[in-house]
C-alpha positions in Angstrom: -15.1 23.9 8.0 -13.6 27.0 6.4 -10.9 26.8 3.8 -7.9 29.0 4.4 -5.1 27.4 2.5 -2.8 30.4 3.1 -2.5 29.6 6.8 -2.1 25.8 7.1 -0.4 25.8 10.4 -3.5 27.2 12.1 -6.1 25.3 10.1 -9.1 24.2 12.1 -8.6 21.0 14.0 -9.6 17.8 12.2 -12.6 16.2 13.9 -11.6 13.1 15.9 -12.9 9.8 14.8 -13.3 6.6 16.6 -10.4 5.7 18.7 -8.9 9.2 18.5 -7.4 10.9 21.5 -10.0 12.2 23.9 -12.8 10.1 22.4 -13.9 6.5 23.1 -14.4 4.0 20.4 -17.3 4.9 18.2 -20.6 2.9 18.2 -22.7 2.1 15.2 -25.2 4.8 14.5 -23.4 7.7 16.2 -21.7 8.9 13.0 -18.4 7.3 13.9 -16.7 4.2 12.5 -16.8 1.3 15.0 -13.7 0.2 16.8 -14.1 -3.4 15.7 -10.5 -4.4 14.9 -8.7 -6.4 17.5 -5.0 -6.3 18.2 -4.4 -9.5 16.3 -6.2 -8.1 13.3 -4.0 -5.0 13.3 -0.8 -7.0 13.9 -1.5 -9.3 10.9 -2.6 -6.4 8.7 0.7 -4.8 9.4 2.7 -7.9 8.8 0.8 -9.0 5.7 0.7 -5.5 4.3 4.1 -5.8 2.8 3.6 -9.3 1.3 1.8 -8.9 -2.0 1.6 -10.8 -5.3 4.3 -8.4 -6.6 6.8 -10.1 -4.3 5.9 -13.7 -5.4 5.6 -12.9 -9.2 6.7 -9.4 -10.0 10.2 -9.8 -8.4 11.3 -12.0 -11.3 11.3 -9.0 -13.7 13.4 -7.0 -11.3 16.0 -9.8 -10.8 16.2 -10.2 -14.6 16.8 -6.5 -15.1 19.3 -6.0 -12.3 20.9 -9.3 -11.4 21.9 -10.1 -7.8 22.2 -6.3 -7.3 18.4 -6.3 -7.0 19.2 -6.7 -3.3 20.5 -3.1 -3.2 17.3 -2.0 -5.0 15.2 -3.6 -2.4 17.4 -2.2 0.4 17.1 1.4 -0.9 13.4 1.1 -1.4 13.0 -0.6 1.9 14.9 2.2 3.7 12.7 4.8 2.1 9.5 2.9 3.3 11.0 2.6 6.8 11.6 6.4 7.0 8.1 7.2 5.6 6.4 4.8 7.9 8.2 6.2 10.9 7.0 9.7 10.0 3.5 8.4 9.4 3.6 6.5 12.7 4.6 9.6 14.6 1.5 11.4 13.3 -0.9 8.4 13.5 0.1 7.5 17.1 -0.6 11.1 18.2 -3.9 11.5 16.3 -5.4 8.3 14.7 -7.6 9.2 11.8 -9.3 7.0 9.2 -8.0 9.5 6.6 -4.4 9.1 7.9 -2.0 11.2 5.9 -4.7 12.9 3.9 -6.3 14.2 7.2 -2.8 15.3 8.5 -2.0 17.0 5.2 -5.3 18.8 5.4 -4.3 20.3 8.7 -0.6 20.8 8.3 -0.3 21.9 4.6 -3.8 23.1 3.7 -7.1 21.9 2.4 -5.8 21.6 -1.1 -3.2 19.0 0.1 -5.6 16.8 2.0 -8.1 17.0 -0.8 -5.6 16.2 -3.6 -3.7 13.4 -2.0 -6.9 11.8 -0.6 -8.5 11.6 -4.0 -5.3 10.4 -5.7 -4.9 7.7 -3.1 -8.5 6.7 -3.5 -8.0 6.6 -7.3 -5.0 4.4 -6.9 -6.8 1.8 -4.9 -9.9 1.8 -7.2 -7.6 0.9 -10.1 -5.8 -1.8 -7.9 -9.2 -3.4 -7.4 -9.5 -4.0 -11.1 -5.9 -5.3 -11.4 -6.3 -7.7 -8.5 -9.8 -8.9 -9.4 -8.5 -9.8 -12.9 -5.3 -11.5 -11.5 -7.4 -13.6 -9.2 -9.9 -14.4 -12.0 -7.0 -15.7 -14.2 -5.9 -18.1 -11.6 -9.4 -19.4 -10.9 -10.1 -19.7 -14.6 -7.0 -21.7 -15.0 -8.3 -24.2 -12.4 -11.9 -24.1 -13.8 -11.7 -23.1 -17.5 -15.4 -23.8 -18.0 -16.3 -20.6 -16.1 -15.6 -17.3 -17.9 -12.8 -15.2 -16.5 -15.0 -12.2 -16.2 -17.5 -14.2 -14.1 -14.8 -15.0 -11.6 -13.8 -11.3 -11.4 -17.4 -10.4 -10.5 -17.6 -13.2 -8.0 -14.5 -12.3 -6.0 -15.5 -8.6 -6.1 -19.0 -9.4 -4.9 -17.9 -11.7 -2.1 -15.4 -9.2 -0.7 -17.8 -6.3 -1.1 -20.3 -8.2 1.0 -17.6 -8.9 3.6 -16.7 -5.2 3.9 -20.3 -4.2 4.1 -21.0 -6.5 7.0 -18.7 -5.0 9.6 -15.1 -3.9 10.0 -14.5 -7.0 12.1 -15.4 -9.1 9.1 -12.8 -7.3 7.0 -10.3 -7.8 9.8 -11.1 -11.5 10.2 -10.7 -12.1 6.4 -7.5 -10.2 6.3 -6.2 -11.9 9.4 -6.5 -15.3 7.6 -5.4 -14.1 4.2 -2.3 -12.4 5.7 -1.7 -15.5 8.0 -1.5 -17.7 4.9 1.0 -15.4 3.3 3.1 -15.2 6.4 3.2 -18.9 6.8 4.0 -19.4 3.1 6.9 -16.9 3.1 8.2 -18.3 6.5 8.2 -21.9 5.1 10.0 -20.6 2.0 12.7 -19.0 4.1 13.3 -22.2 6.1 13.4 -24.4 3.0 15.7 -21.9 1.2 18.1 -21.6 4.1 18.4 -25.4 4.4 18.9 -25.7 0.6 21.7 -23.0 0.7 23.7 -25.0 3.1 22.9 -28.3 1.3 20.9 -29.8 4.2 18.0 -30.9 2.0 18.1 -34.2 0.1 19.5 -33.7 -3.4 21.0 -30.3 -2.6 24.5 -29.1 -1.9 26.0 -25.9 -0.4 26.1 -23.3 -3.2 28.2 -20.6 -1.5 28.4 -17.4 -3.4 28.7 -18.9 -6.9 25.4 -17.4 -8.2 25.9 -14.1 -6.5 29.3 -13.4 -8.1 29.1 -15.5 -11.3 27.1 -14.9 -14.4 28.5 -11.4 -14.9 29.1 -10.5 -11.3 26.9 -9.0 -8.6 26.1 -6.0 -10.8 26.1 -7.5 -14.3 24.4 -4.4 -15.8 26.3 -1.8 -13.8 25.3 0.5 -10.9 22.6 2.2 -12.9 20.6 -1.0 -13.0 20.2 -0.8 -9.2 18.1 2.4 -9.7 16.2 0.9 -12.6 15.4 -2.1 -10.4 14.3 0.3 -7.6 11.6 1.5 -10.0 10.2 -2.0 -10.3 10.2 -2.7 -6.5 9.4 0.6 -4.9 5.7 0.2 -5.7 5.6 -3.3 -4.2 5.7 -1.6 -0.8 2.5 0.4 -1.4 0.1 -0.9 1.3 2.4 -0.6 4.3 0.5 2.5 5.3 -2.9 0.7 5.5 -2.4 -0.1 9.2 -2.4 3.6 10.0 -5.8 4.0 8.4 -7.1 0.9 10.1 -5.8 2.0 13.5 -8.7 4.5 13.8 -11.1 1.5 14.1 -9.1 -0.4 16.7 -9.5 -0.4 20.5 -6.0 0.8 21.1 -4.8 2.7 18.1 -1.7 4.2 19.7 -0.4 0.8 20.6 -1.2 -0.7 17.2 0.5 2.1 15.3 3.6 2.0 17.5 4.0 -1.7 17.1 3.5 -1.6 13.4 5.9 1.3 13.0 8.6 -0.4 15.1 8.3 -3.7 13.2 8.4 -2.4 9.7 12.2 -2.8 9.6 12.3 -6.5 10.3 9.2 -7.1 8.1 10.9 -5.7 5.1 14.3 -7.1 6.0 13.1 -10.7 6.5 10.3 -11.0 4.0 11.8 -9.1 1.1 15.5 -9.0 1.4 15.7 -12.4 3.1 13.6 -14.2 0.5 15.2 -12.4 -2.5 18.7 -13.2 -1.2 17.8 -16.9 -1.1 16.5 -16.8 -4.7 19.6 -15.2 -6.2 21.9 -17.3 -4.0 20.3 -20.6 -5.0 19.7 -20.0 -8.7 21.4 -18.1 -11.5 19.8 -14.7 -11.8 19.6 -14.9 -15.6 17.8 -18.2 -15.8 14.4 -18.2 -17.6 12.8 -19.9 -14.6 13.7 -17.1 -12.2 12.4 -14.5 -14.5 9.1 -16.3 -15.0 8.5 -17.1 -11.3 11.4 -16.9 -8.9 9.7 -18.6 -6.0 8.4 -21.5 -8.1 11.9 -21.9 -9.5 13.4 -22.3 -6.0 10.7 -24.8 -4.9 11.2 -26.8 -8.1 15.0 -26.7 -7.5 14.7 -28.2 -4.1 12.2 -30.9 -5.3 9.0 -29.6 -3.8 6.2 -31.5 -5.7 3.5 -29.4 -7.5 5.4 -26.2 -6.8 3.5 -24.3 -9.4 0.1 -25.2 -8.0 1.2 -24.4 -4.5 2.4 -21.0 -5.6 -0.9 -20.4 -7.4 -2.7 -20.9 -4.2 -0.4 -18.5 -2.3 -0.6 -15.9 -5.1 -4.4 -16.1 -5.1 -4.4 -15.6 -1.4 -2.1 -12.5 -1.8 -4.4 -11.2 -4.6 -7.6 -11.6 -2.5 -5.8 -10.0 0.5 -4.9 -7.0 -1.6 -8.4 -6.8 -3.1 -9.9 -7.0 0.4 -7.6 -4.3 1.7 -8.1 -2.2 -1.4 -11.8 -2.0 -0.8 -11.3 -1.2 2.9 -8.7 1.5 2.2 -10.5 3.2 -0.6 -13.8 3.4 1.4 -12.1 4.7 4.5 -10.4 7.4 2.5 -13.7 8.3 0.9 -15.3 8.4 4.3 -12.6 10.7 5.6 -13.0 13.0 2.6 -16.8 13.1 3.2 -16.2 14.0 6.8 -14.0 17.0 5.8 -16.4 18.2 3.2 -14.2 17.2 0.3 -16.6 14.5 -0.9 -20.4 14.1 -0.8 -21.7 14.1 2.8 -23.3 10.7 2.2 -19.8 9.2 2.2 -19.4 10.1 5.9 -22.6 8.3 6.9 -22.4 5.0 8.7 -24.7 2.1 9.4 -25.7 0.9 12.9 -22.7 -1.5 12.7 -20.4 1.5 12.1 -19.8 0.7 8.5 -19.5 3.5 5.9 -21.8 1.8 3.4 -22.1 4.6 0.9 -18.3 5.1 0.8 -17.8 1.3 0.3 -20.4 1.1 -2.5 -19.2 4.2 -4.3 -15.6 2.8 -4.3 -16.7 -0.6 -5.4 -18.9 0.8 -8.2 -15.8 2.6 -9.7 -13.9 -0.6 -9.1 -16.4 -2.6 -11.1 -16.2 0.0 -13.9 -12.4 -0.3 -13.9 -12.8 -4.1 -14.1 -15.0 -3.6 -17.2 -12.4 -1.3 -18.8 -9.8 -4.0 -18.0 -11.7 -6.5 -20.1 -13.2 -4.2 -22.8 -10.3 -1.8 -23.4 -7.2 -3.2 -21.8 -4.7 -1.4 -24.1 -6.4 2.0 -24.2 -8.7 3.1 -21.3 -7.4 0.8 -18.7 -3.8 1.3 -19.7 -4.4 5.0 -19.2 -5.9 4.4 -15.7 -3.1 2.1 -14.7 -0.3 4.4 -15.9 -1.9 7.5 -14.5 -1.9 5.9 -11.0 1.6 4.5 -11.3 3.4 7.3 -9.5 0.8 8.0 -6.9 2.8 6.0 -4.2 5.6 8.5 -4.6 3.2 11.5 -4.4 1.7 10.0 -1.2 5.1 9.5 0.4 6.3 13.0 -0.6 3.2 14.5 1.0 3.7 12.4 4.1 7.2 13.8 4.4 6.1 17.4 3.9 3.2 17.0 6.3 5.4 15.5 9.1 7.7 18.5 8.9 4.8 20.7 9.8 2.8 18.3 12.0 5.7 17.7 14.4 5.6 21.4 15.4 1.8 21.3 15.8 1.9 18.2 17.9 4.6 19.6 20.1 2.6 22.8 20.6 -0.9 21.4 21.1 -0.5 17.8 22.4 3.1 17.1 23.3 2.1 14.2 25.6 0.9 12.4 22.4 4.3 12.4 20.8 5.0 8.8 21.7 6.6 7.8 18.4 9.3 10.1 17.1 10.9 10.4 13.7 14.6 9.7 14.0 17.0 12.6 13.7 14.2 15.0 12.8 14.2 16.9 10.5 17.4 15.6 8.8 16.1 12.1 8.0 12.8 13.6 6.8 14.7 15.8 4.3 16.8 12.8 3.3 13.6 10.9 2.5 12.4 13.8 0.5 15.6 13.8 -1.5 15.4 10.1 -2.1 11.8 10.4 -3.4 12.8 13.3 -5.6 15.6 11.2 -7.0 13.3 8.3 -7.8 10.9 10.7 -9.5 13.6 12.2 -11.6 15.1 8.8 -12.5 11.6 7.7 -13.7 11.9 10.2 -16.5 15.0 8.3 -17.8 13.0 5.0 -18.1 10.5 4.6 -21.0 7.7 3.0 -18.8 8.5 5.2 -15.9 8.4 8.3 -18.0 4.9 7.4 -19.2 3.7 6.8 -15.7 5.1 10.0 -14.4 3.6 12.1 -17.2 0.1 10.5 -16.8 0.3 10.6 -13.0 1.1 14.3 -13.2 -1.9 14.8 -15.4 -4.1 13.0 -12.9 -2.6 15.2 -10.1 -3.2 18.4 -12.1 -6.9 17.4 -12.6 -7.3 16.7 -8.9 -5.6 20.0 -8.0 -7.9 21.9 -10.3 -10.9 20.2 -8.7 -9.5 21.2 -5.3 -9.3 24.8 -6.4 -12.9 24.7 -7.6 -14.2 23.1 -4.4 -12.1 25.6 -2.4 -13.7 28.6 -4.2 -17.2 27.2 -3.7 -16.5 26.6 0.0 -15.1 30.1 0.5 -18.1 31.6 -1.3 -20.5 29.6 0.9 -18.7 30.8 4.1 -18.8 34.4 2.8 -22.6 34.1 2.1 -23.2 32.8 5.6 -21.3 35.6 7.2 
């Protein structure tokens, strides 16, 4: 494929993959990924994709920093994700690709954009593998202290690697049950919390709005804290887009993407805003228990026995789910990059089962290296990796917005019948989302941790852009030599 980044609107058409319009599901051994994900898999991947360990554990820090006003932080971040997902859903429903936004950026903005955002996204998930493997190992080591923590990290990585190598349906089945446990857990929490708020559980009484307006008020640290809190929660939504990558391996990608896109509003509203509202309504936001573990604090408050152990099981499930999805997502992005000539060709090869084995193993190898750095150099090398991937979510969302502005015109011109999901109030809400992302990026420079993440993420982006330029020159030289 030639690289003409000066004319992105007429870039060569991205090769369709399994499940793409005009092509039937791929079969193992024909160079395509296999359409092995069922509708129930896609539905649960979409629902569970927004429920991570960050919600169960990390939300405590946001509540402590912002107070009850953290609800506004979640609402603003949630609104941004809804807009981005709508844009991505429009493109994915029209042309499902395993590379998702990277493949669309390649076509709409130029080869440099698809290359850069694809590798940055891959890098993000490789680092996440190390984070989640270590988090899961800590919980397992707490249960069985006789086994070294690093051994548990290797075990969970090895087991889930084997699962992903078997078949895409194996990934889907594991994720179905992992996500199912998370959904049942958060649904049970919502029911228990609502009953407790109205004093319908033994030993509880109706609390009203005492904790929402007391202890310094709804915004005890001022309006600015809402935006500071937004920095801590915006990255919790990373993973919502996984369903658009997985759609390319489903039997009915258009239906799956449409359903996931339409349901993102209630998923964020119920799971995040609903559960956080219950936490800050039932308990004082400034209590040490809420900061340490808000969901455990609520369960202890209503008298649920062994709340800590119950939450450990749920958090472990969330960690394994994220680890499982991280392997899948990184490998599919690597596969797509290989198909487009932006990664070694071996990355685009598949087994008879339609599994991109080389792409999976390459992603996992770097994941294992990151796990090693996490244990050997946690405050130096791994801290650099973690911080340099910190703002990638914002880069990804920004590219999705820019891509959708161009892709809408391409879809309307080339395949208008595929425009089954439409971005609301195009292009005005797209530009609104771009403005919101720009504001969050700018605000990160006012926060010490955020500033470090932005600087290092920009360094990582500059390195990838430089690599894109080198690859582009070599590709143009090869094309010139052939002609």
